[in-house]
Backbone as JSON, one array per atom type, in Angstrom:
{
  "sequence": "MTDAVAEVERAMIAIRRSQQRRSLSGIARTRGRGAHDPVIELLDVVEEFSERGESGTVTALGTALGVDQPRASRLVARAVERGLLRREADQRDGRRTVLVLTGDGRAELDELHQFRRGVFAEVMADWSEEDRVVFGRLLTTFVRRFGELG",
  "N": [[-19.03, 19.62, -16.93], [-15.65, 19.18, -17.75], [-13.83, 17.87, -20.61], [-11.33, 16.99, -19.76], [-11.74, 16.37, -17.06], [-13.52, 14.26, -17.34], [-11.81, 12.49, -18.59], [-9.96, 12.0, -16.55], [-11.68, 10.75, -14.76], [-12.29, 8.36, -16.18], [-9.72, 7.24, -16.28], [-9.19, 6.85, -13.55], [-11.14, 4.95, -12.9], [-10.23, 2.86, -14.49], [-7.79, 2.36, -13.2], [-8.77, 1.52, -10.71], [-10.14, -0.84, -11.43], [-8.0, -2.28, -12.42], [-6.52, -2.6, -10.08], [-8.29, -4.21, -8.64], [-8.07, -6.51, -10.12], [-5.61, -7.13, -9.47], [-3.25, -6.37, -10.9], [-0.47, -5.71, -10.61], [0.36, -7.9, -9.13], [0.01, -9.91, -11.0], [1.94, -9.17, -12.88], [4.16, -9.5, -11.27], [4.11, -12.28, -10.86], [4.61, -13.21, -13.47], [7.17, -12.41, -13.7], [8.56, -13.91, -11.99], [8.24, -13.42, -9.23], [6.49, -14.62, -7.51], [3.24, -15.32, -6.01], [0.39, -13.2, -5.16], [0.51, -11.86, -1.92], [-1.26, -11.5, 0.9], [-0.25, -10.81, 3.39], [1.94, -9.2, 2.89], [0.65, -7.05, 1.8], [-0.58, -6.15, 4.11], [1.71, -5.29, 5.51], [2.34, -3.07, 3.98], [0.27, -1.35, 4.72], [0.79, -1.04, 7.45], [3.2, 0.34, 7.27], [2.29, 2.69, 6.03], [0.61, 3.74, 8.05], [2.53, 4.21, 10.03], [4.13, 6.16, 8.79], [2.35, 8.27, 8.86], [2.28, 8.75, 11.5], [0.49, 7.34, 13.04], [-1.08, 4.85, 15.13], [-0.8, 1.41, 14.53], [-3.13, -0.64, 15.01], [-4.74, -3.87, 15.27], [-7.46, -3.66, 14.61], [-7.61, -1.13, 13.32], [-5.91, -1.58, 11.16], [-7.26, -3.63, 9.85], [-9.58, -2.27, 9.04], [-8.44, -0.42, 7.26], [-7.52, -2.19, 5.33], [-9.87, -3.22, 4.46], [-11.02, -5.52, 5.49], [-12.6, -7.88, 7.73], [-12.41, -8.0, 11.37], [-11.61, -10.6, 12.42], [-10.26, -11.7, 10.15], [-8.24, -9.78, 9.8], [-6.87, -10.21, 12.2], [-5.88, -12.81, 11.77], [-4.16, -12.34, 9.6], [-2.31, -10.6, 10.81], [-1.29, -12.34, 12.77], [0.0, -14.22, 11.13], [1.95, -12.56, 9.97], [3.44, -11.86, 12.23], [4.33, -14.4, 13.03], [6.0, -14.96, 10.88], [7.98, -13.21, 11.39], [7.85, -10.6, 10.49], [6.41, -8.54, 11.55], [6.08, -7.04, 14.8], [4.54, -7.1, 18.01], [3.84, -4.38, 20.13], [3.51, -2.55, 23.2], [1.29, 0.16, 23.26], [2.55, 3.36, 23.51], [1.07, 5.52, 24.32], [-1.2, 4.47, 25.43], [-1.17, 1.96, 27.42], [-2.82, -0.25, 27.5], [-3.39, -0.95, 24.98], [-2.26, -2.64, 22.03], [0.16, -2.17, 19.57], [1.27, -2.56, 16.19], [4.4, -3.14, 14.75], [6.84, -2.76, 12.23], [9.38, -5.17, 11.68], [12.95, -5.63, 11.22], [13.17, -7.56, 9.18], [10.62, -7.3, 8.07], [10.75, -4.68, 7.12], [12.73, -5.06, 5.19], [11.39, -6.76, 3.39], [9.4, -4.98, 2.51], [11.01, -3.0, 1.37], [12.07, -4.39, -0.8], [9.69, -4.88, -2.2], [8.9, -2.22, -2.78], [11.01, -1.51, -4.48], [10.55, -3.28, -6.62], [7.95, -2.43, -7.5], [8.47, 0.27, -8.17], [10.25, -0.13, -10.22], [8.55, -1.28, -12.15], [6.78, 0.87, -12.57], [8.59, 2.78, -13.51], [9.29, 1.55, -15.87], [6.89, 1.72, -17.28], [6.78, 4.46, -17.62], [8.99, 4.95, -19.15], [9.47, 6.23, -21.62], [8.81, 8.8, -21.09], [9.47, 12.25, -20.51], [11.73, 13.6, -18.05], [10.66, 15.84, -16.86], [7.89, 15.46, -17.34], [7.46, 13.19, -15.74], [7.97, 14.25, -13.19], [5.98, 16.24, -13.0], [3.67, 14.65, -13.28], [3.91, 13.0, -10.98], [3.7, 14.95, -8.95], [1.13, 16.04, -9.47], [-0.53, 13.75, -9.3], [-0.1, 12.96, -6.65], [-1.12, 15.2, -5.29], [-3.78, 15.07, -6.18], [-4.64, 12.6, -5.05], [-4.35, 13.15, -2.31], [-6.17, 15.3, -1.99], [-8.52, 14.05, -2.78], [-8.78, 12.17, -0.75], [-9.3, 13.9, 1.36], [-11.92, 14.59, 0.96], [-13.48, 12.55, 1.91]],
  "CA": [[-17.81, 18.89, -16.68], [-14.76, 19.3, -18.9], [-13.31, 16.61, -21.15], [-10.2, 16.57, -18.93], [-12.28, 15.73, -15.85], [-14.05, 12.96, -17.78], [-10.64, 11.64, -18.85], [-9.46, 11.59, -15.23], [-12.64, 9.76, -14.22], [-12.06, 7.08, -16.88], [-8.42, 6.71, -15.85], [-9.31, 6.37, -12.16], [-11.92, 3.71, -12.95], [-9.32, 1.84, -15.03], [-6.85, 2.01, -12.13], [-9.5, 0.73, -9.71], [-10.36, -2.18, -11.98], [-6.68, -2.91, -12.48], [-6.17, -3.0, -8.71], [-9.14, -5.33, -8.29], [-7.53, -7.69, -10.8], [-4.26, -7.3, -8.93], [-2.35, -6.32, -12.05], [0.92, -5.79, -10.18], [0.61, -9.29, -8.73], [0.16, -10.67, -12.24], [3.26, -8.84, -13.42], [5.14, -10.13, -10.38], [4.13, -13.73, -11.15], [5.26, -13.47, -14.76], [8.59, -12.08, -13.56], [9.15, -14.81, -11.0], [8.2, -12.9, -7.86], [5.51, -15.32, -6.7], [1.82, -14.93, -6.02], [-0.04, -12.13, -4.26], [0.6, -12.23, -0.52], [-1.98, -10.5, 1.69], [0.57, -10.37, 4.53], [2.76, -8.08, 2.41], [-0.3, -5.93, 1.7], [-0.7, -5.69, 5.49], [2.92, -4.52, 5.83], [2.17, -1.79, 3.29], [-0.63, -0.52, 5.53], [1.53, -0.71, 8.68], [4.15, 1.39, 6.9], [1.52, 3.92, 5.79], [0.21, 4.25, 9.37], [3.74, 4.7, 10.68], [4.52, 7.41, 8.13], [1.41, 9.31, 9.28], [2.37, 8.88, 12.95], [-0.67, 6.7, 13.65], [-0.87, 3.52, 15.68], [-1.32, 0.32, 13.71], [-3.78, -1.7, 15.77], [-5.37, -4.87, 14.4], [-8.74, -3.12, 14.14], [-7.35, -0.05, 12.37], [-5.33, -2.17, 9.96], [-8.35, -4.35, 9.18], [-10.41, -1.27, 8.4], [-7.68, 0.11, 6.12], [-7.44, -3.24, 4.31], [-11.22, -3.58, 4.03], [-11.33, -6.88, 5.93], [-13.17, -7.91, 9.07], [-11.44, -8.13, 12.45], [-10.99, -11.93, 12.47], [-9.31, -11.84, 9.03], [-7.1, -8.93, 10.14], [-6.12, -10.91, 13.26], [-5.14, -13.93, 11.16], [-3.06, -11.77, 8.81], [-1.31, -10.12, 11.76], [-0.64, -13.52, 13.37], [0.93, -14.77, 10.12], [3.08, -11.63, 9.84], [4.25, -11.99, 13.44], [4.99, -15.72, 12.95], [7.06, -14.88, 9.86], [9.0, -12.27, 11.85], [7.75, -9.37, 9.72], [5.83, -7.55, 12.47], [6.1, -7.39, 16.23], [3.55, -6.39, 18.82], [4.41, -3.54, 21.18], [2.53, -1.79, 23.96], [1.11, 1.53, 22.8], [3.16, 4.28, 24.48], [0.05, 6.46, 24.79], [-2.23, 3.72, 26.15], [-0.56, 0.66, 27.66], [-3.79, -1.35, 27.33], [-3.47, -1.26, 23.55], [-1.08, -3.18, 21.36], [0.36, -1.68, 18.21], [2.11, -3.44, 15.36], [5.57, -2.42, 14.25], [7.65, -3.52, 11.29], [10.7, -5.64, 12.1], [13.96, -5.47, 10.17], [12.78, -8.43, 8.06], [9.44, -6.69, 7.45], [11.24, -3.52, 6.37], [13.44, -5.59, 4.01], [10.34, -7.22, 2.45], [8.79, -3.8, 1.9], [12.0, -2.35, 0.5], [12.1, -5.18, -2.03], [8.43, -4.62, -2.89], [8.98, -0.87, -3.34], [11.95, -1.55, -5.6], [9.85, -3.93, -7.72], [6.89, -1.55, -8.01], [9.07, 1.44, -8.81], [10.79, -0.61, -11.49], [7.42, -1.42, -13.08], [6.3, 2.21, -12.92], [9.62, 3.4, -14.35], [9.17, 0.92, -17.19], [5.7, 2.3, -17.91], [7.07, 5.85, -17.96], [10.34, 4.99, -19.73], [9.6, 7.17, -22.73], [8.37, 10.12, -20.64], [10.55, 13.15, -20.11], [11.85, 13.75, -16.6], [9.7, 16.87, -16.46], [6.56, 14.84, -17.29], [7.41, 12.33, -14.54], [7.88, 15.12, -12.01], [4.65, 16.86, -12.99], [2.7, 13.58, -13.01], [4.03, 12.64, -9.57], [3.16, 16.03, -8.12], [-0.32, 16.15, -9.66], [-1.19, 12.55, -8.78], [-0.03, 13.04, -5.19], [-2.09, 16.22, -4.87], [-5.12, 14.54, -6.45], [-4.95, 11.56, -4.06], [-4.52, 13.82, -1.02], [-7.42, 16.07, -2.0], [-9.61, 13.07, -2.85], [-8.89, 11.65, 0.6], [-9.87, 14.93, 2.23], [-13.38, 14.67, 0.75], [-14.16, 11.47, 2.63]],
  "C": [[-16.95, 18.96, -17.95], [-14.33, 17.92, -19.38], [-12.16, 16.09, -20.3], [-10.68, 15.86, -17.67], [-12.85, 14.35, -16.2], [-12.9, 11.99, -18.04], [-10.04, 11.13, -17.55], [-10.38, 10.53, -14.64], [-12.41, 8.4, -14.88], [-10.75, 6.43, -16.43], [-8.5, 6.15, -14.43], [-10.11, 5.08, -12.1], [-11.03, 2.58, -13.47], [-8.3, 1.41, -13.98], [-7.55, 1.14, -11.09], [-9.72, -0.7, -10.2], [-9.05, -2.96, -12.06], [-6.27, -3.41, -11.1], [-7.01, -4.19, -8.27], [-8.64, -6.62, -8.93], [-6.11, -7.98, -10.35], [-3.22, -7.37, -10.05], [-0.88, -6.41, -11.66], [1.29, -7.21, -9.77], [0.8, -10.16, -9.96], [1.51, -10.42, -12.88], [4.33, -9.52, -12.58], [5.25, -11.62, -10.67], [4.88, -14.02, -12.45], [6.76, -13.18, -14.7], [9.24, -12.86, -12.42], [9.16, -14.31, -9.57], [7.12, -13.57, -7.02], [4.12, -14.72, -6.78], [1.57, -13.77, -5.06], [-0.02, -12.64, -2.82], [-0.09, -11.17, 0.31], [-1.2, -10.01, 2.91], [1.43, -9.17, 4.1], [1.89, -6.84, 2.23], [-0.51, -5.31, 3.09], [0.51, -4.84, 5.88], [2.87, -3.13, 5.19], [1.34, -0.83, 4.14], [0.06, -0.11, 6.83], [2.51, 0.43, 8.4], [3.42, 2.72, 6.7], [1.1, 4.55, 7.12], [1.4, 4.89, 10.06], [4.17, 6.03, 10.11], [3.61, 8.57, 8.52], [1.45, 9.53, 10.79], [1.19, 8.29, 13.68], [-0.3, 5.31, 14.16], [-1.52, 2.48, 14.79], [-1.88, -0.79, 14.57], [-4.42, -2.68, 14.79], [-6.66, -4.31, 13.8], [-8.53, -2.05, 13.07], [-6.79, -0.61, 11.06], [-6.39, -2.92, 9.15], [-9.25, -3.39, 8.42], [-9.72, -0.73, 7.14], [-7.59, -0.91, 4.98], [-8.81, -3.62, 3.76], [-11.57, -5.02, 4.38], [-11.89, -6.83, 7.34], [-12.07, -8.19, 10.11], [-10.83, -9.52, 12.55], [-9.96, -12.16, 11.36], [-8.06, -11.02, 9.31], [-6.24, -9.61, 11.21], [-5.3, -12.06, 12.7], [-3.95, -13.42, 10.34], [-1.94, -11.28, 9.73], [-0.56, -11.29, 12.38], [0.36, -14.13, 12.4], [2.16, -13.88, 9.97], [4.01, -11.72, 11.05], [5.01, -13.32, 13.42], [6.15, -15.7, 11.97], [8.15, -13.88, 10.25], [8.99, -10.94, 11.12], [7.18, -8.2, 10.53], [6.08, -8.01, 13.89], [5.04, -6.55, 16.94], [4.29, -5.62, 19.9], [3.27, -2.87, 21.92], [2.49, -0.37, 23.4], [1.65, 2.47, 23.87], [2.15, 5.27, 25.05], [-1.03, 5.78, 25.63], [-1.74, 2.28, 26.28], [-1.51, -0.51, 27.53], [-3.87, -1.8, 25.89], [-2.15, -1.82, 23.05], [-1.02, -2.62, 19.95], [1.31, -2.63, 17.5], [3.19, -2.61, 14.7], [6.34, -3.32, 13.3], [8.96, -3.95, 11.95], [11.69, -5.33, 10.98], [13.63, -6.31, 8.95], [11.57, -7.87, 7.33], [9.84, -5.5, 6.61], [11.94, -3.99, 5.1], [12.45, -6.08, 2.96], [9.71, -6.02, 1.74], [9.76, -3.07, 0.97], [12.08, -3.07, -0.84], [10.84, -4.94, -2.86], [8.44, -3.23, -3.53], [9.89, -0.84, -4.56], [11.28, -2.18, -6.82], [8.81, -3.0, -8.34], [7.47, -0.36, -8.77], [9.69, 1.06, -10.15], [9.71, -0.74, -12.55], [6.94, -0.04, -13.52], [7.31, 2.94, -13.8], [9.56, 2.84, -15.77], [7.99, 1.52, -17.96], [5.99, 3.72, -18.4], [8.42, 6.03, -18.65], [10.5, 6.01, -20.84], [9.08, 8.57, -22.38], [9.61, 10.97, -20.35], [10.59, 13.21, -18.58], [10.85, 14.79, -16.09], [8.28, 16.29, -16.37], [6.42, 13.94, -16.07], [7.23, 13.16, -13.28], [6.48, 15.73, -11.89], [3.57, 15.82, -12.66], [2.72, 13.2, -11.53], [3.42, 13.68, -8.66], [1.64, 16.1, -8.23], [-1.06, 14.94, -9.09], [-1.22, 12.57, -7.25], [-1.04, 14.05, -4.65], [-3.52, 15.71, -5.05], [-5.53, 13.53, -5.37], [-5.18, 12.19, -2.68], [-5.85, 14.54, -0.95], [-8.64, 15.14, -2.04], [-9.86, 12.49, -1.45], [-9.52, 12.62, 1.57], [-11.38, 15.05, 2.09], [-14.12, 13.67, 1.62], [-13.86, 11.5, 4.06]]
}
């Protein structure tokens, strides 16, 4: 194994630990954006499913979030109550219900994306544009290829 691969391994472990500590949530709190909201995390997953052309059922969303079905159902119910998601009949199978972002849900996610991108831009503020482009391309490729292994 090369030193570069070992460096990537250490960086990925650091990212995982950072995510477990919800580092972005901590930054958000210190900047007046409130506490971590699992409903918004759910919206993130709904958006991801939609971008891949997949149906966002309660079961599939729960699996993606790493929570059991009852917890996923409660999160979905809260998102629907808040007007962030709506239930629709699956066009491919009318017996199934899929979850779709509402306009308010899209607005919440747009605000979240803007916040995250601002934090990431701050972290990379002293990087050249070329370094940002290369990093984005390599990280995206790495994540895609990593996902293909599992």
